[in-house]
PyMOL Python script that loads the backbone (N, CA, C, O; Angstrom):
from pymol import cmd

cmd.read_pdbstr("""\
ATOM      1  N   MET A   1       1.123  -1.419   0.074  1.00  0.00           N
ATOM      2  CA  MET A   1      -0.018  -0.081   0.324  1.00  0.00           C
ATOM      3  C   MET A   1       1.023   0.796   0.326  1.00  0.00           C
ATOM      4  O   MET A   1       0.345   1.823   0.282  1.00  0.00           O
ATOM      5  N   ASP A   2       2.463   1.291   0.349  1.00  0.00           N
ATOM      6  CA  ASP A   2       2.745   2.421   0.892  1.00  0.00           C
ATOM      7  C   ASP A   2       3.662   3.388  -0.490  1.00  0.00           C
ATOM      8  O   ASP A   2       4.050   4.537  -0.698  1.00  0.00           O
ATOM      9  N   ILE A   3       3.660   1.798  -1.294  1.00  0.00           N
ATOM     10  CA  ILE A   3       4.066   1.834  -3.163  1.00  0.00           C
ATOM     11  C   ILE A   3       3.560   3.111  -3.349  1.00  0.00           C
ATOM     12  O   ILE A   3       3.899   4.292  -3.270  1.00  0.00           O
ATOM     13  N   ILE A   4       1.808   1.805  -3.867  1.00  0.00           N
ATOM     14  CA  ILE A   4       0.748   2.588  -3.959  1.00  0.00           C
ATOM     15  C   ILE A   4       0.559   4.060  -3.804  1.00  0.00           C
ATOM     16  O   ILE A   4       0.829   4.663  -4.843  1.00  0.00           O
ATOM     17  N   ILE A   5       0.134   4.897  -2.707  1.00  0.00           N
ATOM     18  CA  ILE A   5       0.032   6.142  -2.305  1.00  0.00           C
ATOM     19  C   ILE A   5       0.918   6.239  -2.650  1.00  0.00           C
ATOM     20  O   ILE A   5       0.972   6.605  -3.824  1.00  0.00           O
ATOM     21  N   GLY A   6       2.571   5.934  -1.744  1.00  0.00           N
ATOM     22  CA  GLY A   6       3.205   6.874  -2.427  1.00  0.00           C
ATOM     23  C   GLY A   6       4.404   7.720  -3.793  1.00  0.00           C
ATOM     24  O   GLY A   6       5.301   8.562  -3.775  1.00  0.00           O
ATOM     25  N   HIS A   7       3.495   6.596  -5.150  1.00  0.00           N
ATOM     26  CA  HIS A   7       3.337   7.413  -6.417  1.00  0.00           C
ATOM     27  C   HIS A   7       2.052   8.308  -6.332  1.00  0.00           C
ATOM     28  O   HIS A   7       2.086   9.460  -6.765  1.00  0.00           O
ATOM     29  N   ALA A   8       0.836   7.737  -5.734  1.00  0.00           N
ATOM     30  CA  ALA A   8       0.054   7.970  -5.663  1.00  0.00           C
ATOM     31  C   ALA A   8      -0.370  10.343  -5.597  1.00  0.00           C
ATOM     32  O   ALA A   8      -0.830  11.302  -6.217  1.00  0.00           O
ATOM     33  N   ALA A   9       0.447   9.765  -4.010  1.00  0.00           N
ATOM     34  CA  ALA A   9       0.096  11.006  -3.390  1.00  0.00           C
ATOM     35  C   ALA A   9       1.129  11.552  -3.756  1.00  0.00           C
ATOM     36  O   ALA A   9       0.836  12.742  -3.873  1.00  0.00           O
ATOM     37  N   ALA A  10       2.357  11.383  -4.057  1.00  0.00           N
ATOM     38  CA  ALA A  10       3.156  12.136  -3.650  1.00  0.00           C
ATOM     39  C   ALA A  10       3.669  14.296  -3.779  1.00  0.00           C
ATOM     40  O   ALA A  10       4.172  15.233  -3.160  1.00  0.00           O
ATOM     41  N   ASP A  11       2.676  13.666  -5.774  1.00  0.00           N
ATOM     42  CA  ASP A  11       3.072  14.988  -5.591  1.00  0.00           C
ATOM     43  C   ASP A  11       1.467  15.632  -5.427  1.00  0.00           C
ATOM     44  O   ASP A  11       1.093  15.247  -6.534  1.00  0.00           O
ATOM     45  N   THR A  12       1.095  15.845  -5.254  1.00  0.00           N
ATOM     46  CA  THR A  12      -0.863  15.286  -4.990  1.00  0.00           C
ATOM     47  C   THR A  12      -0.738  15.908  -3.547  1.00  0.00           C
ATOM     48  O   THR A  12       0.083  16.756  -3.198  1.00  0.00           O
ATOM     49  N   ALA A  13      -1.550  15.416  -2.910  1.00  0.00           N
ATOM     50  CA  ALA A  13      -2.714  14.940  -1.019  1.00  0.00           C
ATOM     51  C   ALA A  13      -0.798  15.545  -0.355  1.00  0.00           C
ATOM     52  O   ALA A  13       0.304  15.005  -0.450  1.00  0.00           O
ATOM     53  N   ARG A  14      -1.127  16.477   0.086  1.00  0.00           N
ATOM     54  CA  ARG A  14      -0.779  17.076   1.176  1.00  0.00           C
ATOM     55  C   ARG A  14      -1.013  17.775   2.141  1.00  0.00           C
ATOM     56  O   ARG A  14      -1.498  18.907   2.170  1.00  0.00           O
ATOM     57  N   LEU A  15      -0.673  17.119   2.966  1.00  0.00           N
ATOM     58  CA  LEU A  15      -0.861  17.975   4.278  1.00  0.00           C
ATOM     59  C   LEU A  15      -0.042  18.789   5.240  1.00  0.00           C
ATOM     60  O   LEU A  15       0.154  18.256   6.332  1.00  0.00           O
ATOM     61  N   GLN A  16       0.539  20.135   5.014  1.00  0.00           N
ATOM     62  CA  GLN A  16       1.172  20.660   6.441  1.00  0.00           C
ATOM     63  C   GLN A  16       0.877  20.884   7.427  1.00  0.00           C
ATOM     64  O   GLN A  16      -0.290  21.122   7.737  1.00  0.00           O
ATOM     65  N   LEU A  17       1.895  20.874   8.265  1.00  0.00           N
ATOM     66  CA  LEU A  17       1.517  20.491   9.339  1.00  0.00           C
ATOM     67  C   LEU A  17       2.787  21.025  10.641  1.00  0.00           C
ATOM     68  O   LEU A  17       3.414  20.369  11.473  1.00  0.00           O
ATOM     69  N   GLY A  18       2.755  22.813  10.239  1.00  0.00           N
ATOM     70  CA  GLY A  18       4.153  22.919  11.806  1.00  0.00           C
ATOM     71  C   GLY A  18       5.281  22.849  10.445  1.00  0.00           C
ATOM     72  O   GLY A  18       5.355  23.776   9.639  1.00  0.00           O
ATOM     73  N   SER A  19       6.332  21.297  10.324  1.00  0.00           N
ATOM     74  CA  SER A  19       7.244  21.969   9.524  1.00  0.00           C
ATOM     75  C   SER A  19       7.426  20.139   8.711  1.00  0.00           C
ATOM     76  O   SER A  19       8.205  19.415   8.091  1.00  0.00           O
ATOM     77  N   THR A  20       5.796  20.217   9.430  1.00  0.00           N
ATOM     78  CA  THR A  20       5.636  18.810   9.085  1.00  0.00           C
ATOM     79  C   THR A  20       5.325  17.952   7.840  1.00  0.00           C
ATOM     80  O   THR A  20       5.894  17.050   8.455  1.00  0.00           O
ATOM     81  N   LEU A  21       5.063  17.529   6.994  1.00  0.00           N
ATOM     82  CA  LEU A  21       4.813  17.071   4.825  1.00  0.00           C
ATOM     83  C   LEU A  21       4.288  16.103   5.941  1.00  0.00           C
ATOM     84  O   LEU A  21       4.890  15.723   6.946  1.00  0.00           O
ATOM     85  N   LEU A  22       2.467  15.663   5.341  1.00  0.00           N
ATOM     86  CA  LEU A  22       1.834  14.463   5.851  1.00  0.00           C
ATOM     87  C   LEU A  22       1.219  14.332   4.416  1.00  0.00           C
ATOM     88  O   LEU A  22       0.952  15.407   3.879  1.00  0.00           O
ATOM     89  N   THR A  23       0.911  13.020   3.599  1.00  0.00           N
ATOM     90  CA  THR A  23       0.609  12.983   2.587  1.00  0.00           C
ATOM     91  C   THR A  23      -0.533  12.071   3.108  1.00  0.00           C
ATOM     92  O   THR A  23      -1.551  12.373   2.484  1.00  0.00           O
ATOM     93  N   ASP A  24      -0.806  10.968   4.095  1.00  0.00           N
ATOM     94  CA  ASP A  24      -1.554   9.253   4.112  1.00  0.00           C
ATOM     95  C   ASP A  24      -1.323   8.882   5.346  1.00  0.00           C
ATOM     96  O   ASP A  24      -0.224   9.272   5.741  1.00  0.00           O
ATOM     97  N   LEU A  25      -2.120   8.090   6.355  1.00  0.00           N
ATOM     98  CA  LEU A  25      -2.004   8.172   7.368  1.00  0.00           C
ATOM     99  C   LEU A  25      -2.346   6.326   6.582  1.00  0.00           C
ATOM    100  O   LEU A  25      -2.302   6.471   5.360  1.00  0.00           O
ATOM    101  N   ASP A  26      -2.589   5.070   6.880  1.00  0.00           N
ATOM    102  CA  ASP A  26      -2.270   4.234   6.529  1.00  0.00           C
ATOM    103  C   ASP A  26      -2.234   2.637   7.418  1.00  0.00           C
ATOM    104  O   ASP A  26      -1.165   2.617   8.029  1.00  0.00           O
ATOM    105  N   TYR A  27      -2.796   1.716   7.605  1.00  0.00           N
ATOM    106  CA  TYR A  27      -2.749   0.113   8.297  1.00  0.00           C
ATOM    107  C   TYR A  27      -4.346  -0.933   7.808  1.00  0.00           C
ATOM    108  O   TYR A  27      -5.576  -0.975   7.802  1.00  0.00           O
ATOM    109  N   ALA A  28      -2.925  -1.699   7.419  1.00  0.00           N
ATOM    110  CA  ALA A  28      -3.108  -2.264   6.355  1.00  0.00           C
ATOM    111  C   ALA A  28      -3.001  -2.419   5.409  1.00  0.00           C
ATOM    112  O   ALA A  28      -1.910  -2.652   4.888  1.00  0.00           O
ATOM    113  N   ASP A  29      -4.163  -2.350   4.756  1.00  0.00           N
ATOM    114  CA  ASP A  29      -5.534  -1.845   3.677  1.00  0.00           C
ATOM    115  C   ASP A  29      -6.340  -0.356   3.730  1.00  0.00           C
ATOM    116  O   ASP A  29      -7.023   0.359   2.996  1.00  0.00           O
ATOM    117  N   ASP A  30      -6.013  -0.372   4.548  1.00  0.00           N
ATOM    118  CA  ASP A  30      -6.941   1.369   4.927  1.00  0.00           C
ATOM    119  C   ASP A  30      -6.241   2.328   4.700  1.00  0.00           C
ATOM    120  O   ASP A  30      -5.147   2.484   5.244  1.00  0.00           O
ATOM    121  N   VAL A  31      -6.669   3.016   3.985  1.00  0.00           N
ATOM    122  CA  VAL A  31      -6.165   4.486   3.239  1.00  0.00           C
ATOM    123  C   VAL A  31      -6.556   5.649   3.828  1.00  0.00           C
ATOM    124  O   VAL A  31      -7.694   5.670   3.357  1.00  0.00           O
ATOM    125  N   ALA A  32      -6.455   7.231   4.897  1.00  0.00           N
ATOM    126  CA  ALA A  32      -6.667   8.307   4.679  1.00  0.00           C
ATOM    127  C   ALA A  32      -5.192   9.414   3.913  1.00  0.00           C
ATOM    128  O   ALA A  32      -4.133  10.038   3.971  1.00  0.00           O
ATOM    129  N   VAL A  33      -6.233   8.950   3.323  1.00  0.00           N
ATOM    130  CA  VAL A  33      -5.333  10.107   2.232  1.00  0.00           C
ATOM    131  C   VAL A  33      -5.270  12.195   2.504  1.00  0.00           C
ATOM    132  O   VAL A  33      -6.232  12.847   2.098  1.00  0.00           O
ATOM    133  N   LEU A  34      -4.507  12.656   2.938  1.00  0.00           N
ATOM    134  CA  LEU A  34      -4.606  13.522   3.079  1.00  0.00           C
ATOM    135  C   LEU A  34      -4.724  15.316   2.414  1.00  0.00           C
ATOM    136  O   LEU A  34      -3.761  16.038   2.671  1.00  0.00           O
ATOM    137  N   ALA A  35      -5.473  15.702   1.894  1.00  0.00           N
ATOM    138  CA  ALA A  35      -4.929  17.198   1.285  1.00  0.00           C
ATOM    139  C   ALA A  35      -5.928  17.937   2.215  1.00  0.00           C
ATOM    140  O   ALA A  35      -6.797  17.628   3.031  1.00  0.00           O
ATOM    141  N   ASP A  36      -5.152  19.528   1.479  1.00  0.00           N
ATOM    142  CA  ASP A  36      -5.619  20.609   1.991  1.00  0.00           C
ATOM    143  C   ASP A  36      -6.517  21.729   0.764  1.00  0.00           C
ATOM    144  O   ASP A  36      -6.780  22.927   0.655  1.00  0.00           O
ATOM    145  N   ASP A  37      -6.761  20.347  -0.056  1.00  0.00           N
ATOM    146  CA  ASP A  37      -7.309  21.664  -1.241  1.00  0.00           C
ATOM    147  C   ASP A  37      -8.448  19.958  -2.359  1.00  0.00           C
ATOM    148  O   ASP A  37      -7.764  19.308  -3.150  1.00  0.00           O
ATOM    149  N   GLU A  38      -9.710  19.634  -2.231  1.00  0.00           N
ATOM    150  CA  GLU A  38     -10.901  19.087  -3.206  1.00  0.00           C
ATOM    151  C   GLU A  38      -9.748  18.882  -4.320  1.00  0.00           C
ATOM    152  O   GLU A  38     -10.072  17.789  -4.786  1.00  0.00           O
ATOM    153  N   GLY A  39      -8.888  19.188  -4.841  1.00  0.00           N
ATOM    154  CA  GLY A  39      -9.284  19.219  -6.427  1.00  0.00           C
ATOM    155  C   GLY A  39      -7.365  17.778  -7.142  1.00  0.00           C
ATOM    156  O   GLY A  39      -6.961  17.123  -8.103  1.00  0.00           O
ATOM    157  N   LYS A  40      -6.867  18.334  -5.175  1.00  0.00           N
ATOM    158  CA  LYS A  40      -5.892  17.346  -5.159  1.00  0.00           C
ATOM    159  C   LYS A  40      -5.707  16.117  -4.805  1.00  0.00           C
ATOM    160  O   LYS A  40      -4.948  15.274  -5.282  1.00  0.00           O
ATOM    161  N   LEU A  41      -6.765  16.030  -3.562  1.00  0.00           N
ATOM    162  CA  LEU A  41      -6.836  15.074  -3.364  1.00  0.00           C
ATOM    163  C   LEU A  41      -8.098  14.046  -4.433  1.00  0.00           C
ATOM    164  O   LEU A  41      -8.108  12.881  -4.035  1.00  0.00           O
ATOM    165  N   CYS A  42      -9.221  14.326  -5.803  1.00  0.00           N
ATOM    166  CA  CYS A  42      -8.955  13.436  -6.346  1.00  0.00           C
ATOM    167  C   CYS A  42      -7.977  13.214  -7.692  1.00  0.00           C
ATOM    168  O   CYS A  42      -7.748  12.398  -8.585  1.00  0.00           O
ATOM    169  N   GLU A  43      -7.667  14.214  -7.311  1.00  0.00           N
ATOM    170  CA  GLU A  43      -5.932  13.734  -9.085  1.00  0.00           C
ATOM    171  C   GLU A  43      -4.903  12.930  -7.926  1.00  0.00           C
ATOM    172  O   GLU A  43      -3.779  12.630  -8.328  1.00  0.00           O
ATOM    173  N   ALA A  44      -5.274  12.584  -6.510  1.00  0.00           N
ATOM    174  CA  ALA A  44      -4.811  11.703  -5.847  1.00  0.00           C
ATOM    175  C   ALA A  44      -5.366   9.998  -5.877  1.00  0.00           C
ATOM    176  O   ALA A  44      -4.697   8.968  -5.956  1.00  0.00           O
ATOM    177  N   LEU A  45      -6.602  10.161  -5.796  1.00  0.00           N
ATOM    178  CA  LEU A  45      -7.395   9.060  -5.448  1.00  0.00           C
ATOM    179  C   LEU A  45      -7.240   8.482  -7.232  1.00  0.00           C
ATOM    180  O   LEU A  45      -6.908   7.331  -7.516  1.00  0.00           O
ATOM    181  N   SER A  46      -7.448   9.183  -7.904  1.00  0.00           N
ATOM    182  CA  SER A  46      -7.345   9.100  -9.836  1.00  0.00           C
ATOM    183  C   SER A  46      -6.443   8.581  -9.654  1.00  0.00           C
ATOM    184  O   SER A  46      -6.519   7.355  -9.727  1.00  0.00           O
ATOM    185  N   ARG A  47      -5.180   9.158  -9.340  1.00  0.00           N
ATOM    186  CA  ARG A  47      -3.451   8.628  -9.122  1.00  0.00           C
ATOM    187  C   ARG A  47      -3.769   7.087  -8.886  1.00  0.00           C
ATOM    188  O   ARG A  47      -3.693   6.218  -9.755  1.00  0.00           O
ATOM    189  N   MET A  48      -4.263   6.839  -7.116  1.00  0.00           N
ATOM    190  CA  MET A  48      -4.164   5.556  -7.060  1.00  0.00           C
ATOM    191  C   MET A  48      -5.165   4.322  -7.131  1.00  0.00           C
ATOM    192  O   MET A  48      -4.972   3.229  -6.598  1.00  0.00           O
ATOM    193  N   GLU A  49      -5.871   4.561  -7.615  1.00  0.00           N
ATOM    194  CA  GLU A  49      -7.043   3.626  -7.961  1.00  0.00           C
ATOM    195  C   GLU A  49      -5.472   3.289  -9.842  1.00  0.00           C
ATOM    196  O   GLU A  49      -4.995   2.155  -9.801  1.00  0.00           O
ATOM    197  N   ASP A  50      -5.017   4.045 -10.892  1.00  0.00           N
ATOM    198  CA  ASP A  50      -4.053   3.966 -11.502  1.00  0.00           C
ATOM    199  C   ASP A  50      -3.398   3.346 -11.021  1.00  0.00           C
ATOM    200  O   ASP A  50      -3.500   2.173 -11.382  1.00  0.00           O
ATOM    201  N   GLU A  51      -2.381   3.616  -9.993  1.00  0.00           N
ATOM    202  CA  GLU A  51      -1.444   2.898  -9.887  1.00  0.00           C
ATOM    203  C   GLU A  51      -1.915   1.109  -8.976  1.00  0.00           C
ATOM    204  O   GLU A  51      -1.360   0.014  -9.072  1.00  0.00           O
ATOM    205  N   ALA A  52      -3.002   1.504  -8.254  1.00  0.00           N
ATOM    206  CA  ALA A  52      -3.449  -0.371  -7.862  1.00  0.00           C
ATOM    207  C   ALA A  52      -3.602  -1.259  -8.532  1.00  0.00           C
ATOM    208  O   ALA A  52      -3.467  -2.457  -8.282  1.00  0.00           O
ATOM    209  N   GLY A  53      -4.019  -0.537  -9.824  1.00  0.00           N
ATOM    210  CA  GLY A  53      -4.254  -1.289 -11.168  1.00  0.00           C
ATOM    211  C   GLY A  53      -3.000  -1.680 -12.072  1.00  0.00           C
ATOM    212  O   GLY A  53      -3.344  -1.483 -13.238  1.00  0.00           O
ATOM    213  N   ILE A  54      -1.940  -2.061 -12.032  1.00  0.00           N
ATOM    214  CA  ILE A  54      -0.829  -1.369 -12.594  1.00  0.00           C
ATOM    215  C   ILE A  54      -0.809  -3.211 -11.236  1.00  0.00           C
ATOM    216  O   ILE A  54      -0.902  -4.263 -11.868  1.00  0.00           O
ATOM    217  N   LEU A  55      -0.761  -3.277 -10.549  1.00  0.00           N
ATOM    218  CA  LEU A  55      -0.279  -4.082  -9.131  1.00  0.00           C
ATOM    219  C   LEU A  55      -1.990  -5.367  -9.091  1.00  0.00           C
ATOM    220  O   LEU A  55      -2.022  -6.254  -8.239  1.00  0.00           O
ATOM    221  N   GLY A  56      -3.052  -5.216 -10.004  1.00  0.00           N
ATOM    222  CA  GLY A  56      -4.258  -5.909 -10.099  1.00  0.00           C
ATOM    223  C   GLY A  56      -5.325  -5.747  -8.677  1.00  0.00           C
ATOM    224  O   GLY A  56      -6.172  -6.395  -8.061  1.00  0.00           O
ATOM    225  N   LEU A  57      -4.690  -4.524  -8.652  1.00  0.00           N
ATOM    226  CA  LEU A  57      -6.122  -4.269  -7.481  1.00  0.00           C
ATOM    227  C   LEU A  57      -6.963  -2.865  -7.981  1.00  0.00           C
ATOM    228  O   LEU A  57      -6.560  -2.093  -8.851  1.00  0.00           O
ATOM    229  N   HIS A  58      -8.171  -2.743  -7.246  1.00  0.00           N
ATOM    230  CA  HIS A  58      -9.114  -2.044  -7.509  1.00  0.00           C
ATOM    231  C   HIS A  58      -9.083  -1.307  -6.038  1.00  0.00           C
ATOM    232  O   HIS A  58      -8.865  -1.901  -4.982  1.00  0.00           O
ATOM    233  N   VAL A  59      -9.363   0.215  -6.181  1.00  0.00           N
ATOM    234  CA  VAL A  59     -10.536   0.420  -4.769  1.00  0.00           C
ATOM    235  C   VAL A  59     -11.146   0.376  -5.027  1.00  0.00           C
ATOM    236  O   VAL A  59     -11.407   0.497  -6.224  1.00  0.00           O
ATOM    237  N   SER A  60     -12.439   0.021  -3.564  1.00  0.00           N
ATOM    238  CA  SER A  60     -13.277  -0.077  -3.837  1.00  0.00           C
ATOM    239  C   SER A  60     -14.918   1.342  -3.039  1.00  0.00           C
ATOM    240  O   SER A  60     -15.122   1.830  -1.927  1.00  0.00           O
ATOM    241  N   TRP A  61     -15.425   1.411  -3.990  1.00  0.00           N
ATOM    242  CA  TRP A  61     -15.670   2.881  -4.128  1.00  0.00           C
ATOM    243  C   TRP A  61     -16.052   3.121  -3.458  1.00  0.00           C
ATOM    244  O   TRP A  61     -15.491   4.033  -2.852  1.00  0.00           O
ATOM    245  N   VAL A  62     -17.684   2.455  -2.724  1.00  0.00           N
ATOM    246  CA  VAL A  62     -18.521   2.067  -2.700  1.00  0.00           C
ATOM    247  C   VAL A  62     -18.099   2.767  -0.697  1.00  0.00           C
ATOM    248  O   VAL A  62     -18.700   3.491   0.096  1.00  0.00           O
ATOM    249  N   LYS A  63     -16.436   1.809  -0.679  1.00  0.00           N
ATOM    250  CA  LYS A  63     -15.855   2.183   0.484  1.00  0.00           C
ATOM    251  C   LYS A  63     -16.013   2.987   0.865  1.00  0.00           C
ATOM    252  O   LYS A  63     -16.611   3.280   1.901  1.00  0.00           O
ATOM    253  N   THR A  64     -15.217   3.938  -0.317  1.00  0.00           N
ATOM    254  CA  THR A  64     -13.657   4.957   0.412  1.00  0.00           C
ATOM    255  C   THR A  64     -14.662   6.611   0.403  1.00  0.00           C
ATOM    256  O   THR A  64     -15.352   6.728  -0.610  1.00  0.00           O
ATOM    257  N   LYS A  65     -14.726   7.418   1.094  1.00  0.00           N
ATOM    258  CA  LYS A  65     -15.187   8.192   2.292  1.00  0.00           C
ATOM    259  C   LYS A  65     -14.840   9.404   1.283  1.00  0.00           C
ATOM    260  O   LYS A  65     -14.563   9.185   0.104  1.00  0.00           O
ATOM    261  N   VAL A  66     -14.884  10.917   1.933  1.00  0.00           N
ATOM    262  CA  VAL A  66     -14.415  11.320   2.091  1.00  0.00           C
ATOM    263  C   VAL A  66     -14.735  12.319   3.336  1.00  0.00           C
ATOM    264  O   VAL A  66     -15.723  12.200   4.061  1.00  0.00           O
ATOM    265  N   GLN A  67     -14.034  13.022   3.425  1.00  0.00           N
ATOM    266  CA  GLN A  67     -14.214  14.979   5.252  1.00  0.00           C
ATOM    267  C   GLN A  67     -13.928  15.275   5.171  1.00  0.00           C
ATOM    268  O   GLN A  67     -12.790  14.895   4.897  1.00  0.00           O
ATOM    269  N   ASN A  68     -14.192  16.516   5.198  1.00  0.00           N
ATOM    270  CA  ASN A  68     -13.447  17.626   5.091  1.00  0.00           C
ATOM    271  C   ASN A  68     -13.481  17.370   7.238  1.00  0.00           C
ATOM    272  O   ASN A  68     -14.564  17.337   7.822  1.00  0.00           O
ATOM    273  N   LEU A  69     -11.943  17.213   8.112  1.00  0.00           N
ATOM    274  CA  LEU A  69     -11.676  17.031   9.145  1.00  0.00           C
ATOM    275  C   LEU A  69     -10.872  18.700   9.179  1.00  0.00           C
ATOM    276  O   LEU A  69      -9.747  18.702   9.680  1.00  0.00           O
ATOM    277  N   GLY A  70     -11.526  20.333   8.570  1.00  0.00           N
ATOM    278  CA  GLY A  70     -10.763  21.086   8.997  1.00  0.00           C
ATOM    279  C   GLY A  70     -11.865  22.129   8.841  1.00  0.00           C
ATOM    280  O   GLY A  70     -12.914  21.985   8.213  1.00  0.00           O
ATOM    281  N   CYS A  71     -11.358  23.453   9.674  1.00  0.00           N
ATOM    282  CA  CYS A  71     -12.943  24.291   9.115  1.00  0.00           C
ATOM    283  C   CYS A  71     -13.281  24.321   7.915  1.00  0.00           C
ATOM    284  O   CYS A  71     -12.574  23.994   6.962  1.00  0.00           O
ATOM    285  N   GLY A  72     -14.969  24.923   7.870  1.00  0.00           N
ATOM    286  CA  GLY A  72     -15.322  24.896   6.377  1.00  0.00           C
ATOM    287  C   GLY A  72     -15.925  24.220   6.436  1.00  0.00           C
ATOM    288  O   GLY A  72     -15.653  23.186   7.046  1.00  0.00           O
ATOM    289  N   ALA A  73     -17.606  24.507   5.570  1.00  0.00           N
ATOM    290  CA  ALA A  73     -17.970  23.456   5.195  1.00  0.00           C
ATOM    291  C   ALA A  73     -17.709  21.980   5.219  1.00  0.00           C
ATOM    292  O   ALA A  73     -16.648  21.356   5.184  1.00  0.00           O
ATOM    293  N   PRO A  74     -18.743  21.654   5.275  1.00  0.00           N
ATOM    294  CA  PRO A  74     -18.728  19.225   5.605  1.00  0.00           C
ATOM    295  C   PRO A  74     -18.380  19.976   3.533  1.00  0.00           C
ATOM    296  O   PRO A  74     -18.544  20.980   2.840  1.00  0.00           O
ATOM    297  N   ALA A  75     -17.507  17.699   3.449  1.00  0.00           N
ATOM    298  CA  ALA A  75     -17.292  17.924   2.320  1.00  0.00           C
ATOM    299  C   ALA A  75     -18.871  17.616   1.671  1.00  0.00           C
ATOM    300  O   ALA A  75     -19.993  17.360   2.108  1.00  0.00           O
ATOM    301  N   SER A  76     -18.018  17.867  -0.024  1.00  0.00           N
ATOM    302  CA  SER A  76     -18.989  17.214  -0.837  1.00  0.00           C
ATOM    303  C   SER A  76     -18.598  16.086  -1.408  1.00  0.00           C
ATOM    304  O   SER A  76     -17.415  15.820  -1.198  1.00  0.00           O
ATOM    305  N   PRO A  77     -19.385  15.076  -2.279  1.00  0.00           N
ATOM    306  CA  PRO A  77     -19.712  14.091  -2.507  1.00  0.00           C
ATOM    307  C   PRO A  77     -18.781  13.994  -3.810  1.00  0.00           C
ATOM    308  O   PRO A  77     -19.333  14.182  -4.894  1.00  0.00           O
ATOM    309  N   VAL A  78     -17.036  13.638  -3.770  1.00  0.00           N
ATOM    310  CA  VAL A  78     -16.377  13.631  -5.261  1.00  0.00           C
ATOM    311  C   VAL A  78     -17.086  12.733  -6.458  1.00  0.00           C
ATOM    312  O   VAL A  78     -18.064  11.997  -6.327  1.00  0.00           O
ATOM    313  N   HIS A  79     -16.051  13.090  -8.094  1.00  0.00           N
ATOM    314  CA  HIS A  79     -16.509  12.435  -8.948  1.00  0.00           C
ATOM    315  C   HIS A  79     -15.285  11.312  -8.996  1.00  0.00           C
ATOM    316  O   HIS A  79     -14.300  11.946  -9.373  1.00  0.00           O
ATOM    317  N   ILE A  80     -15.009  10.291  -8.838  1.00  0.00           N
ATOM    318  CA  ILE A  80     -13.166  10.005  -9.791  1.00  0.00           C
ATOM    319  C   ILE A  80     -13.814   8.616 -10.386  1.00  0.00           C
ATOM    320  O   ILE A  80     -14.431   7.673  -9.889  1.00  0.00           O
ATOM    321  N   ASN A  81     -13.239   9.064 -12.059  1.00  0.00           N
ATOM    322  CA  ASN A  81     -13.001   7.402 -12.935  1.00  0.00           C
ATOM    323  C   ASN A  81     -14.255   7.517 -12.824  1.00  0.00           C
ATOM    324  O   ASN A  81     -14.769   6.399 -12.873  1.00  0.00           O
ATOM    325  N   ASN A  82     -15.538   8.916 -12.607  1.00  0.00           N
ATOM    326  CA  ASN A  82     -17.022   7.834 -13.178  1.00  0.00           C
ATOM    327  C   ASN A  82     -17.294   7.147 -12.168  1.00  0.00           C
ATOM    328  O   ASN A  82     -18.084   6.202 -12.180  1.00  0.00           O
ATOM    329  N   GLU A  83     -16.514   7.649 -10.943  1.00  0.00           N
ATOM    330  CA  GLU A  83     -17.183   6.614 -10.372  1.00  0.00           C
ATOM    331  C   GLU A  83     -17.931   8.463  -8.738  1.00  0.00           C
ATOM    332  O   GLU A  83     -17.468   9.603  -8.710  1.00  0.00           O
ATOM    333  N   VAL A  84     -19.187   7.816  -7.702  1.00  0.00           N
ATOM    334  CA  VAL A  84     -18.979   9.055  -7.610  1.00  0.00           C
ATOM    335  C   VAL A  84     -19.007   8.106  -5.519  1.00  0.00           C
ATOM    336  O   VAL A  84     -19.585   7.115  -5.071  1.00  0.00           O
ATOM    337  N   VAL A  85     -17.978   9.234  -4.852  1.00  0.00           N
ATOM    338  CA  VAL A  85     -17.728   9.080  -3.645  1.00  0.00           C
ATOM    339  C   VAL A  85     -18.113   9.885  -2.224  1.00  0.00           C
ATOM    340  O   VAL A  85     -17.729  10.992  -1.846  1.00  0.00           O
ATOM    341  N   ASP A  86     -18.749   9.204  -1.765  1.00  0.00           N
ATOM    342  CA  ASP A  86     -20.094   9.960  -0.990  1.00  0.00           C
ATOM    343  C   ASP A  86     -18.593  10.309   0.175  1.00  0.00           C
ATOM    344  O   ASP A  86     -17.484   9.861   0.466  1.00  0.00           O
ATOM    345  N   ALA A  87     -19.639  11.521   0.540  1.00  0.00           N
ATOM    346  CA  ALA A  87     -19.003  13.093   1.942  1.00  0.00           C
ATOM    347  C   ALA A  87     -19.937  12.251   3.422  1.00  0.00           C
ATOM    348  O   ALA A  87     -21.092  11.845   3.555  1.00  0.00           O
ATOM    349  N   VAL A  88     -19.296  12.269   3.898  1.00  0.00           N
ATOM    350  CA  VAL A  88     -18.901  11.424   5.869  1.00  0.00           C
ATOM    351  C   VAL A  88     -18.796  12.802   6.104  1.00  0.00           C
ATOM    352  O   VAL A  88     -18.357  13.660   5.338  1.00  0.00           O
ATOM    353  N   THR A  89     -19.417  12.982   7.689  1.00  0.00           N
ATOM    354  CA  THR A  89     -19.087  13.657   8.790  1.00  0.00           C
ATOM    355  C   THR A  89     -18.168  13.264   9.938  1.00  0.00           C
ATOM    356  O   THR A  89     -17.411  13.918  10.655  1.00  0.00           O
ATOM    357  N   SER A  90     -18.596  11.550   9.850  1.00  0.00           N
ATOM    358  CA  SER A  90     -17.129  10.720  10.663  1.00  0.00           C
ATOM    359  C   SER A  90     -17.191   9.290  10.258  1.00  0.00           C
ATOM    360  O   SER A  90     -18.089   8.646   9.714  1.00  0.00           O
ATOM    361  N   PHE A  91     -16.030   8.970  10.654  1.00  0.00           N
ATOM    362  CA  PHE A  91     -15.831   7.184  10.023  1.00  0.00           C
ATOM    363  C   PHE A  91     -15.130   7.080  11.308  1.00  0.00           C
ATOM    364  O   PHE A  91     -14.743   7.830  12.205  1.00  0.00           O
ATOM    365  N   CYS A  92     -15.133   5.541  10.949  1.00  0.00           N
ATOM    366  CA  CYS A  92     -14.490   4.665  11.594  1.00  0.00           C
ATOM    367  C   CYS A  92     -13.560   4.678  12.032  1.00  0.00           C
ATOM    368  O   CYS A  92     -13.140   3.680  12.618  1.00  0.00           O
TER     369      CYS A  92
END
""", "prot")
cmd.dss("prot")
cmd.show_as("cartoon", "prot")
cmd.util.cbc("prot")
cmd.orient("prot")
């Protein structure tokens, strides 16, 4: 998973916390992609599907969710590769 996310999020999704740059949080095959811009997030998710496909894997868009963890309005659903990614206000 680290290889896929490393290629997908390297130039797109990132979140600056002080002097630390974060791209993702992952555990086994679950990943939280971090981005400060919806466009960058969409690009990273699309690239993640492309990179996973090289290894014969696919993103489960039904299980994928978008959430705004910062200030501002709640996230809106996004469209990735003709799939709708639902927006949520919390997740496990």
